[in-house]
N, C-alpha and C positions, 0 to 999 in steps of 0.2 A: 422454598425448599421442599414443599409437599410434592410427592410424585403422583399420587392418585388423583385422576381427573375429577371424579365425583366429589372428593373431599375439597378440591380446589373450588369447585362450583359452590359448595356449602359455605366456604370461607367468604367468597364473593357476596353471596346473598346475605350472610350475617353482617358483613360490613355495610352493605347497602341499608339494611334495617336500622343500624346504629347511626350511620353518618350520611346516608343518602347517596345519590348518584352524581356524576358530573365532576368529581374531583380528580386531581392528578393520581391519587392512590387507586381510585376505581378504574381509571383508564389503564394504569399499570397492570392491574389484575386482569382486566379484559384482554390486554396484549399478551399476557402470559398464557391465558387460556386459549386465545386464538392461535398463538404460535404452537402450542401443544397439539391442537387439532390439525394444523397444517403439517406438522411433522409426521403425524400418523396417516395423512392422506385424506382426512375427513374435511373436505373443503366447504361443505355445507355448514358444518358447525363452526368452522373458521369464520365464514362470512357472518354468521349469526352474532358472534361475539365481537368481531372487528367492527361491524356496523354500529355497535352501541358506544364506541369510543367517542367522547365528546370533543377532544382536542383534535382538530382537523389535521394539524401537522403530524401528530403522532400516528393518526390513522393512515395518512398518505405514506409515511415512512414504513409502516407495517405492510401495507399493500405492495410497496416497491420491493421490500426485502423478500417477501414470499414469491412475488412475480419473478424476481431475478433467479431465485433458487430453481424455480420451475423452468425458466428459460435456459439456464445452464445445462439442466438435465434433458431438455427437450421434451418435457412431460406436461400433459394437461395444458397445452398452449392456449386453448380457447378460454379457459378460466384465467390463465396468466394475462392474456390480452385484456380481459375485462377489468381486472383489478389494477393492472398497470395503467390503463387509460384513466381509470378513476383517480389514481394518485396524481396524474397530470392535471386533471380537471380541478381537483382540490387545490393544488398549488396556484392555478390560474385564478380561482375564486379568492384566495387569500391575497393575491397581488392587488386586487381591487377592493380590499376590505381593511382599511387602516385600523379599525377597532380590534382586529385580531392580533395586533402587535403586542407581545409580552412587554412588561415594564422594563425588563433588563436589556432590551434592544433599543438603540436609537432608530430613527426612521430609515436611515441609510443602511445600518447594519441589518435591519429586518428585510429590507428590499434585496440586499445582497444575499442574505440567507435563503430567501425564496428562489432567487435566480439560480443559486448554486444547487439547491435541491431539485429544481425543475430540470436543469441540464442532466443531472444524474439519473433522474427518473425517465427522461427522454431517451437516454442511452439504453435503459432496460427495455423500454417499449420498442425501440428500433430493433433490438436483437430479437424480440418476440415476433415482430412483424416479418423480419427476414426469415426466421425459421418457419413461419407460416407460409412462406412463398410470396409475400406481399412486398416485392423488392422496391417499387417506387415509393410506397408509403414509408418503408423502413429508412430509405435514404433521406426523406424529408425530415423525419424525427432525429436521425443521426446528425443532420446539419444543426438542428436545435441543440443537440447534446454537446456540440463543440463550443457553444457559448458565443459571446459577442466578438471575441478576437479570433474565432474560427480555429481554435486550437485547444484540444482537450488533453486528457491524460494519454500516455502512449497507447493504452488499450482502446480508448475511444477513437483515437486517430486511426489505429489499425482497422477498426470496423468501418470507419468512414471510407477509407480507400477500398476496402473489400466490397462495400455496397456500391461504390461508384463503378467498379469493374463489373459487378453483377448487372448493373444497369447500362452496360456498354458505353461507359464514359471514360475511356482510357486517358484522354488528354487531361481531363480534370483530375483523374486519379494520380497521374504522374506529377502534376503541379502540386497537389496536396501532399503526397508522400515526400516529394523533394523538400518542401518547406518544413515538414515535421522532422526529417532527418537532419537538415541543416540547423534546426533549433534544438536538437537532442531530445525530441519528444517522440520516440519511436520504439517499436518492438522489433525483434529479429524477423518476425513474420511480415512486418511492413516492408522490409527490404525485398521480400519475395514479391509482394504486390507491386512495388516500384519496378522491379525487373519485368514483370508481366506487362505492365502498362507501357514501359519503355520499348519493349520488343514489339508490341502491337503498333505503337506509334511510329517506330523507325523501320518496321518491316523485318528486323533481326535484332539480336542482342549485341551486335558489333558496337564496340565503344561504350558498352554499359559499365564495365569495370572502371574506366577512366571517369565516367560521369558520376558514379557512386563515390569514388575517391575524392572528387572535387567537393561533393556535399559533406563528406566526412571531415575534410579539412576545414570547411566553414564551421562545422559543429565543434571541432577541437578548438578553433580560434575563439569561438563564443564562450566555451567552457573555460578556456585559459583566462580570458578577461574577467569572467565571473569569479574564478578562484582567486585571482590576484586581489580583487576587491574584498574577498572574504578572509584573506590571510591575516592572522593575528600574531602576537609575539608575547605569550604568557609563560610564566615560570611553571615548570612541571613538578609534581610531587614525586619524590623518590619512593620506591616500595620494593619489598622482597616478598614474592609469593612462590608457592610450590606449584610445579606443573604436574601433569598426570603421571609422570615417571617418578615423582617424589623429589625432583631436583629443585633447588632454589634458583629463582631467576630474579636478578636485581636490575631495576631499570637504569640506575646510575652507571652500571657497567657497560651499557650500550651506547653511551655518549659517543658521537662521531658517526652514528648511523641514523638513517631515517627509520623511525619506529611507528608502526601502525598498531594502536590499541583498539581492540573491538570488544566492547562490553555487551554481553549477551546472556541468555538463559535457555535451557532446554524447552521451556514452556512457551517461549516467545515466538509467535508465528512469523512476524516480519524479520526477526533475527535469522531464523532458519531459511526463510525465503531468499535472503541475501547470500547465504553460504555457498551455493554453486558458483556464483560470481566471485566470491572471495577466494574460493579454491583455485579458480583460474588465475587470480592475481598472485596467490601464494606460489603456485607452480611456475608462473612466469619469472618470479624473482628468487626461486629456491637456490640458485647458484650465485646470487649477488650478495656478497659479504657486507655490503653497505646498507642493506635493507632488512628489517626484522618485523615480522608479524607476531603479535601476542594477542590471543583470544582470552579475555578475562571473563570467566563465568561468574555470575552474581545472582543474588536474590533467589537462589534455589531453596527448596524446603527440605527438612529432614536433618538427620545427623550428618556429621562430616563424612562418615563412611558411605551413607546412602547418597549424599550429594556427589561424591566422587564416582561412585558406581554408575549413577544415572548419566552423568556427563560422559564417562568413559564408554559406556554402552552406546550412547548416541553417536559419538565421534567414530567409534569402531564400525558400527552398523553402516554408516554413510561413507566410510573409507576416506574421511577427511584427513589431510596431513597437517593439521593445525597444531601449533604449540599452545596448548590450553593451560592457562593459569587459574587456580581456584582462589577466588577472593574469600575472605573470612568474615563472618558476622562480628559486629562489635562485641556481642556476647551470644552464646548459643541460644537460639530461639528468637533472636532479634531479626527484624526486617531490614535493619541498617547494616551495610557491609563496609568495612574499613576503607578499602581503596576506592570503591564506588562513591562513598561519601566524600572522600578526599578530593575527588575530581568533580564533585557537584553534579553527578549523573542523576537526572530526574526521569529519564525514560530510556528504554532500549529498543532496538540497537542504537548505540552511540559509538561512533568511531572518532578517535583522537589521534591526530598525526603530529608527531614530534620531528623537528628538524635535527640535523647533525649537531647543532649547538645545545641540544637537550631541551629546548623550549617548545611549547605547544604552538603549532602554526595553523592547524585547521581542526574544526569540529564538525562532524556530520551526524545529525540526529535523525533517526527513522530510516525507512527504506521506501523508495518511490516505485519499486517493482520494475525497475529498468536495469537489469544486470549489466548490459553492455555499457551504459552510461557510468555505472558505478566503477567498473573496471577502468574505463578510460579516465575518469576523474582521478582515481588513485594513481594511475600511470602519470597523469599530468602533474599531480601534486608532488610525486616522487621526483619527477624531472625538474620541477621548479626548485625544490629544496636541494637538489644535488648539483644544480648549475652554478 
């Protein structure tokens, strides 16, 4: 909690005198100091403290985090290149060092953890190299970022297609982008790269829309199969909560409709990241009397008045047309909220979809950063429940 850098250094040195170096606590303190220096742009001091971290995995993670921040801003790329490459070298060294495995990991778990970290760090390094104009090298590391099945997150896939085009490989770009779209692992930008590759390969964009529609049909079919496998049939708990207008909303009165409950909070980054997509879904079904969206705000801090004001200000500022319900704490000051606990919510965002029979049919936890897929999945779920 200490804000003063000099005092932080004193705390670290006092701790070392009492307990020595090389512990998890020392490494944590070194990370805090290193991060503080990187935030202020003092990368020499950052390196000084980061280099002292004994846990190689922690050091590699710290290097990657700072390198990524610099890559996104396009700043100090030479330094970002250096520490990003170092993070990869560290993970490679751990791969061949069984003694470095923590006790809480099995051999397979540790191997998978290292592979996962390496691919993530390779994505960072690929972006840095690309921004440095080293296109061929960037492509090489972006291929590694895709992992063994050659398919990463939507953003990783997007960058791979971008790098292929930059290296004048439109055929490979089209093949890759097509596969990602057909498997629902794409961003809106990836569609632009697909169109660019298609146009180059075919000599014009004629037929592109039909080509894309075919891929989207494959994606929808894949999603449909996956959703059917995930469908459940659990009894829902009835509740009555007030919305921002002060009106009572009772879940039981909505039986006969498909109801989407979205548990969220104003401080929750992934919740807010999903809202532009959710707004599109709300707008699409605003005239459908058989579909209802309820956004249940939970885990907010402060008095009831303060909670209501912060939620209302957020919704108003962003011009969302959500019907927001305010969950209530078990007792004032508690971190437990009545409806949230009732539904066993352990993390947000969590979306619970109820069928017309009033039972829970789907649960979606978290946000994968793919708004198009989120909207399509909601449309497919509504379609399944209304058929």
